[in-house]
C-alpha positions as CSV (number, residue, x, y, z in Angstrom):
1,M,0.0,0.1,0.0
2,A,2.7,2.5,0.8
3,F,4.5,1.5,-2.4
4,V,1.4,2.3,-4.3
5,L,0.8,5.5,-2.7
6,G,4.3,6.7,-3.1
7,G,4.1,5.9,-7.0
8,L,1.2,8.6,-7.1
9,V,2.7,11.4,-5.4
10,R,4.6,14.1,-7.5
11,S,7.4,15.8,-6.3
12,P,7.5,19.4,-6.9
13,W,10.5,19.0,-9.1
14,E,8.2,17.1,-11.6
15,D,5.9,19.7,-11.4
16,A,8.5,22.3,-12.3
17,V,9.8,20.5,-15.3
18,A,6.3,20.0,-16.7
19,N,5.5,23.6,-16.5
20,S,8.8,24.6,-17.8
21,T,7.4,23.6,-21.4
22,A,3.8,24.5,-21.0
23,L,2.6,27.5,-22.8
24,P,0.3,29.3,-20.6
25,T,-3.0,31.3,-22.1
26,T,-2.8,34.9,-20.9
27,S,-5.9,36.8,-21.7
28,A,-8.0,40.2,-20.9
29,V,-11.6,41.4,-20.5
30,V,-13.2,43.6,-22.7
31,T,-14.7,46.5,-20.8
32,E,-16.0,50.1,-21.2
33,R,-14.1,53.1,-20.9
34,E,-14.2,56.8,-21.3
35,F,-12.2,58.4,-24.2
36,R,-11.8,62.0,-24.7
37,E,-11.5,63.4,-28.1
38,A,-8.0,64.2,-28.7
39,G,-6.3,66.9,-31.1
40,G,-5.9,70.4,-30.3
41,S,-6.9,73.7,-31.5
42,A,-5.3,75.8,-34.0
43,D,-5.6,79.4,-34.1
44,G,-5.7,81.1,-37.9
45,L,-6.8,84.2,-39.9
46,V,-9.7,84.8,-42.2
47,S,-9.1,85.4,-45.7
48,L,-12.1,86.6,-47.9
49,G,-10.1,85.6,-51.0
50,D,-7.4,86.8,-53.1
51,E,-7.4,90.4,-54.0
52,I,-7.4,92.3,-57.2
53,T,-7.2,95.8,-57.3
54,V,-8.5,98.1,-59.8
55,A,-6.4,101.1,-60.7
56,V,-7.6,104.2,-62.2
57,P,-7.6,104.0,-66.1
58,E,-6.3,106.0,-68.5
59,T,-8.7,108.6,-69.6
60,S,-8.9,111.4,-72.3
61,S,-11.1,113.8,-69.9
62,A,-9.4,116.2,-67.7
63,R,-10.5,114.5,-64.6
64,A,-11.1,110.8,-63.7
65,V,-14.6,111.3,-62.2
66,V,-17.1,107.8,-61.4
67,T,-20.1,108.6,-63.6
68,S,-21.5,105.2,-62.9
69,V,-21.3,102.1,-60.5
70,D,-22.4,99.2,-61.6
71,V,-21.8,96.6,-59.2
72,A,-22.3,97.2,-55.6
73,P,-20.0,96.2,-52.7
74,D,-20.5,92.5,-51.8
75,K,-21.7,91.5,-55.0
76,M,-20.6,89.3,-57.7
77,V,-18.9,90.8,-61.0
78,R,-20.8,89.6,-64.3
79,Y,-18.2,88.8,-67.0
80,G,-19.1,90.9,-70.3
81,A,-20.6,93.6,-68.2
82,P,-19.3,96.9,-66.8
83,L,-17.7,97.0,-63.3
84,V,-18.0,100.7,-63.0
85,T,-17.9,103.9,-65.4
86,V,-15.1,106.4,-65.2
87,S,-15.3,109.7,-67.2
88,G,-18.2,108.3,-69.1
89,R,-16.1,105.4,-70.3
90,P,-16.8,101.8,-69.1
91,L,-14.5,99.2,-67.4
92,I,-15.8,96.0,-68.7
93,V,-15.0,92.6,-66.7
94,L,-13.4,90.1,-69.0
95,A,-11.7,86.5,-68.2
96,L,-8.7,86.8,-70.1
97,E,-5.9,84.0,-70.4
98,I,-3.4,86.4,-71.4
99,P,-4.0,89.9,-69.6
100,L,-4.2,92.9,-72.3
101,Y,-0.7,94.5,-72.6
102,R,-1.8,97.0,-75.5
103,D,-4.7,98.5,-77.0
104,L,-6.1,96.3,-79.8
105,A,-7.3,97.2,-83.2
106,P,-8.2,95.8,-86.4
107,G,-5.1,94.5,-88.4
108,M,-3.3,93.5,-85.1
109,S,-2.6,89.8,-84.3
110,G,-0.8,87.9,-81.4
111,P,-1.7,85.8,-78.6
112,D,-3.6,88.8,-76.4
113,V,-6.0,88.9,-79.5
114,E,-6.6,85.0,-79.5
115,S,-7.1,85.3,-75.3
116,L,-9.7,88.0,-76.2
117,Q,-11.4,85.8,-79.1
118,R,-11.6,83.0,-76.5
119,A,-13.4,85.5,-74.3
120,L,-15.6,86.7,-76.4
121,D,-16.6,83.3,-77.4
122,A,-17.1,82.1,-73.9
123,L,-19.7,85.1,-73.7
124,G,-21.5,84.5,-77.2
125,Y,-20.2,87.2,-78.9
126,Y,-17.4,85.9,-81.3
127,S,-18.3,82.7,-83.3
128,G,-15.3,82.9,-85.7
129,Y,-11.7,81.0,-85.7
130,V,-9.7,81.8,-82.5
131,D,-6.6,82.4,-84.9
132,G,-5.3,85.7,-82.7
133,R,-6.0,87.9,-85.7
134,Y,-8.1,91.2,-85.0
135,E,-10.2,91.0,-88.3
136,S,-13.8,92.1,-89.0
137,G,-15.1,89.0,-87.1
138,T,-13.5,90.0,-83.8
139,A,-14.1,93.8,-84.2
140,D,-17.9,92.9,-84.7
141,A,-17.8,90.9,-81.6
142,V,-16.4,93.9,-79.6
143,E,-18.8,96.1,-80.8
144,R,-21.8,93.7,-79.8
145,L,-19.9,93.6,-76.3
146,Y,-20.6,97.2,-76.0
147,A,-24.0,97.0,-77.4
148,E,-25.2,94.2,-75.3
149,N,-24.7,96.7,-72.2
150,D,-26.0,99.9,-74.0
151,L,-22.8,101.1,-73.8
152,E,-20.9,103.6,-76.9
153,P,-18.4,101.5,-78.2
154,P,-14.7,103.1,-78.9
155,A,-14.6,105.1,-82.3
156,G,-13.7,102.8,-85.3
157,V,-10.2,102.6,-86.8
158,P,-9.4,101.5,-90.3
159,F,-8.3,97.8,-90.8
160,S,-5.4,99.0,-93.0
161,T,-3.0,99.4,-89.9
162,V,-0.8,96.4,-88.7
163,G,0.3,96.6,-85.1
164,A,0.1,100.3,-84.6
165,S,-2.3,102.1,-81.9
166,P,-5.5,103.1,-82.7
167,D,-4.3,106.7,-82.7
168,A,-1.7,105.9,-84.9
169,A,-4.1,104.1,-87.3
170,V,-6.9,107.1,-87.4
171,D,-3.5,109.4,-88.2
172,E,-2.0,107.1,-91.3
173,S,-5.7,106.4,-92.5
174,S,-5.7,110.1,-93.3
175,A,-2.6,110.0,-95.1
176,V,-3.7,107.1,-97.2
177,V,-6.9,109.2,-98.1
178,Q,-4.7,112.4,-99.2
179,G,-2.4,110.0,-101.1
180,E,0.6,110.2,-98.7
181,S,2.8,107.2,-97.9
182,P,3.2,106.3,-94.3
183,E,6.8,106.4,-93.1
184,S,6.3,103.4,-91.1
185,G,5.2,101.4,-94.2
186,S,2.7,99.2,-92.0
187,L,-0.2,100.4,-94.0
188,T,-1.5,98.1,-97.1
189,S,-1.6,99.8,-100.4
190,T,-5.2,101.3,-101.6
191,S,-5.6,97.9,-103.5
192,D,-6.4,96.4,-100.3
193,P,-9.7,94.4,-100.7
194,L,-10.8,96.1,-97.4
195,V,-10.2,99.3,-99.0
196,S,-13.1,100.6,-101.0
197,P,-12.4,103.0,-103.7
198,S,-14.6,106.0,-104.2
199,A,-14.5,109.2,-106.6
200,G,-10.6,108.8,-106.9
201,T,-10.3,108.4,-103.4
202,S,-9.9,105.4,-101.0
203,T,-12.0,105.4,-97.9
204,P,-10.4,102.7,-95.5
205,V,-13.3,100.0,-93.9
206,T,-13.2,100.7,-89.9
207,G,-13.7,98.3,-87.0
208,T,-14.1,98.6,-83.4
209,P,-11.1,98.5,-81.4
210,L,-10.7,97.6,-77.8
211,P,-8.4,99.8,-75.6
212,M,-6.9,98.5,-72.7
213,A,-8.0,100.8,-70.3
214,E,-11.5,99.9,-70.8
215,V,-10.8,96.3,-69.6
216,V,-10.5,94.7,-66.2
217,D,-9.5,91.3,-66.6
218,V,-10.8,89.0,-63.6
219,P,-9.9,85.1,-63.9
220,G,-12.8,82.8,-64.3
221,G,-14.7,81.6,-61.4
222,G,-16.1,84.8,-60.5
223,A,-15.1,87.6,-58.0
224,R,-16.9,89.6,-55.3
225,V,-16.6,93.3,-55.1
226,A,-14.9,94.2,-51.9
227,S,-15.2,97.9,-52.2
228,I,-15.7,100.5,-54.9
229,A,-15.5,104.1,-55.4
230,G,-18.6,106.1,-55.2
231,L,-20.6,108.0,-57.5
232,G,-19.2,111.3,-58.3
233,E,-15.8,110.4,-56.8
234,V,-12.7,112.2,-58.2
235,L,-9.9,109.7,-58.6
236,E,-6.0,111.0,-58.7
237,G,-3.7,108.7,-60.0
238,D,-2.8,106.7,-56.8
239,D,-6.4,106.0,-56.1
240,V,-8.1,102.6,-56.3
241,V,-11.5,102.5,-58.2
242,A,-12.7,99.0,-56.7
243,K,-11.2,95.5,-55.0
244,L,-12.3,92.4,-55.8
245,R,-12.0,88.9,-53.9
246,I,-11.6,86.1,-56.2
247,G,-11.4,82.2,-54.8
248,E,-13.2,81.1,-51.9
249,P,-13.1,82.7,-48.6
250,H,-11.0,80.6,-46.0
251,V,-9.3,80.3,-42.9
252,T,-5.4,79.3,-42.7
253,A,-4.0,78.0,-39.5
254,R,-0.5,76.5,-38.6
255,V,-1.4,72.8,-36.6
256,G,1.8,71.1,-34.8
257,V,3.2,67.6,-35.4
258,A,1.1,66.1,-32.5
259,D,-2.2,67.3,-33.8
260,A,-1.6,66.8,-37.5
261,E,-3.3,63.5,-37.7
262,A,-6.6,65.3,-36.6
263,F,-6.5,67.8,-39.4
264,Q,-6.2,65.6,-42.4
265,P,-7.9,66.5,-45.8
266,G,-11.5,65.5,-45.3
267,S,-11.6,65.6,-41.8
268,S,-14.3,67.4,-39.7
269,V,-13.3,70.4,-37.7
270,T,-15.4,73.3,-36.1
271,V,-14.4,76.6,-37.2
272,A,-15.3,79.6,-35.0
273,T,-14.9,83.4,-35.4
274,A,-15.7,86.5,-33.2
275,G,-19.6,87.0,-33.0
276,N,-20.4,84.0,-35.1
277,E,-21.7,80.9,-34.1
278,P,-19.0,77.8,-34.8
279,V,-19.8,76.0,-37.5
280,E,-18.7,72.3,-38.6
281,V,-16.7,72.0,-42.1
282,Q,-14.2,69.8,-43.6
283,V,-10.4,70.5,-44.1
284,A,-9.8,71.3,-47.7
285,R,-5.9,70.9,-47.5
286,I,-2.8,70.5,-45.6
287,S,0.8,71.7,-46.7
288,E,4.2,69.8,-45.9
289,F,6.0,70.3,-43.0
290,R,6.9,73.8,-42.4
291,G,9.7,75.0,-39.8
292,S,9.1,78.0,-37.9
293,D,8.8,81.5,-39.4
294,S,9.4,85.3,-38.6
295,D,5.8,85.4,-37.5
296,G,6.8,83.6,-34.4
297,R,4.6,80.3,-35.8
298,I,5.4,76.8,-34.3
299,P,6.7,74.2,-36.8
300,G,4.2,72.4,-38.1
301,Y,1.7,72.0,-40.9
302,D,-0.5,74.8,-42.5
303,I,-4.2,73.8,-42.9
304,R,-6.9,75.6,-45.2
305,V,-10.5,75.2,-44.2
306,P,-13.4,77.0,-46.2
307,L,-15.1,79.3,-44.9
308,P,-18.8,79.1,-44.8
309,E,-21.0,82.2,-46.2
310,E,-22.5,83.0,-42.5
311,L,-18.8,83.6,-41.3
312,T,-17.9,85.9,-44.3
313,R,-19.2,88.8,-42.4
314,G,-15.9,89.2,-40.7
315,A,-13.2,91.6,-41.6
316,E,-10.2,90.2,-43.9
317,G,-7.5,89.2,-41.4
318,A,-9.5,88.8,-38.3
319,A,-8.7,85.7,-35.9
320,A,-10.4,82.3,-36.1
321,T,-10.2,79.2,-34.3
322,V,-10.3,75.6,-35.9
323,M,-10.5,72.6,-33.7
324,P,-11.4,68.8,-34.5
325,T,-15.2,68.2,-34.2
326,G,-15.8,66.7,-30.7
327,H,-12.8,68.3,-29.5
328,G,-12.6,67.7,-25.5
329,E,-15.8,65.7,-25.9
330,V,-15.9,62.6,-23.4
331,A,-17.4,59.3,-24.8
332,T,-17.9,55.9,-23.3
333,S,-17.1,53.0,-25.4
334,L,-16.1,49.5,-25.5
335,A,-12.2,48.9,-25.1
336,V,-9.5,46.3,-25.6
337,P,-5.9,46.3,-24.3
338,L,-3.6,47.6,-27.2
339,V,-1.6,44.1,-26.4
340,A,-4.5,42.0,-27.2
341,L,-4.8,43.5,-30.7
342,R,-3.3,41.6,-34.0
343,E,-3.3,42.7,-37.7
344,D,-3.5,40.8,-40.8
345,A,-4.4,41.6,-44.5
346,D,-8.0,42.2,-43.4
347,G,-7.0,44.5,-40.9
348,M,-7.1,44.7,-37.0
349,Y,-8.7,41.8,-34.9
350,V,-8.9,40.1,-31.5
351,L,-9.1,36.3,-30.6
352,K,-11.9,35.1,-28.4
353,V,-10.9,32.8,-25.4
354,G,-12.3,29.4,-25.7
355,D,-13.0,28.8,-29.6
356,G,-10.3,31.3,-30.5
357,Q,-12.9,33.3,-32.8
358,K,-11.5,35.9,-34.8
359,V,-13.2,39.4,-34.2
360,T,-12.5,42.2,-36.7
361,V,-12.3,45.8,-35.0
362,Q,-12.3,49.2,-36.1
363,L,-10.0,51.3,-33.7
364,G,-10.6,55.0,-32.7
365,L,-8.9,56.6,-29.7
366,Q,-6.2,55.5,-27.3
367,S,-5.8,56.1,-24.1
368,D,-3.8,54.7,-21.1
369,G,-3.0,51.4,-23.0
370,Y,-6.4,50.6,-24.0
371,A,-8.0,51.3,-27.7
372,Q,-11.6,52.5,-28.3
373,I,-13.9,50.3,-30.4
374,L,-15.9,51.9,-32.9
375,G,-18.9,50.4,-34.9
376,D,-20.8,47.5,-34.6
377,T,-19.1,44.6,-33.2
378,S,-19.7,40.9,-31.7
379,L,-17.8,42.0,-28.3
380,E,-19.3,42.6,-25.3
381,P,-18.4,43.7,-21.8
382,G,-16.7,40.9,-20.0
383,D,-15.8,38.7,-23.0
384,E,-12.1,37.5,-22.7
385,I,-10.0,38.0,-25.4
386,I,-6.5,36.4,-25.8
387,I,-3.2,38.1,-25.4
388,G,-1.0,35.0,-25.7
389,G,-0.4,31.4,-25.5
390,P,-1.8,28.0,-27.2
391,G,-5.3,29.5,-27.8
392,E,-3.8,31.4,-30.6
């Protein structure tokens, strides 16, 4: 009996040897924890859009006087329509790929003429070839542009001049009528098909020119009038006729490296400006990393956030605060220890104790060694999940 009982007794040394090769299963319990929304706020500045300054146009009158204001402040300009009239001559808004750099007149050619043709075609005034040649079709389109707005077009100039200013065209056409030869040699002879002989003299066919001083170039996409001179105002050389805003109103702010993840493009943020209720929008873009600058801004990333219409009442350069939506709010959610998380091609998951069931999880915030579980999941508080061991 003693021999049999002795054979059944295991010594501590035997247990130690057995345990040395065993793989224990370690587990944790799914719990509910509080998570505070992360991401610091960023201070920024309001921009109502990029600014276009409209200078006082050249005028043949003794003084530059505002004789008509055609677009009120805070209103959008209309392409092909006057913005303002100075000393009886309009400033017409056009969207030109190449801004005018000279007065255009019949007989001229160049990329600026081609740009004008495209602008007039977009407005429905020009239907000819976009060939960069200021011929009868272009001149007629310019005349229709003025007529559509009940404006007096510039005085016609002859087609017989190539590359000269409208004033020179008028002077040289007179020389042709009198049988003289212009020194420049830029005029065609009286046999030009555009010139009609009559009673032994030649009368040049004229077309409507476009003075550079009567055009305001505004890039396509629209512009809003920020300010404009008043009716009857006398303008001097350094005065400004109007200031226009192009592009969308926005806020630019610098965010630090630690907070950049919460401000990625498409992320929901809340914008607050003085005197206005906060509005939720999405981040439009984020820059590359930038170092500290002379303005004292911290190293980090510049974000751009569109400014809703209800917040554009503030002044240019007004202060604004941008923060992740839900910033500082506390949410109670399912949580699992970070050490229990695993990852494969399908994403993050955990394993349940017992049957080793794989449960895919969507992670949220992290705090104190735990990860927030978002969305629908089969996990419940109290479930045991495997950290390590043979259950894997």
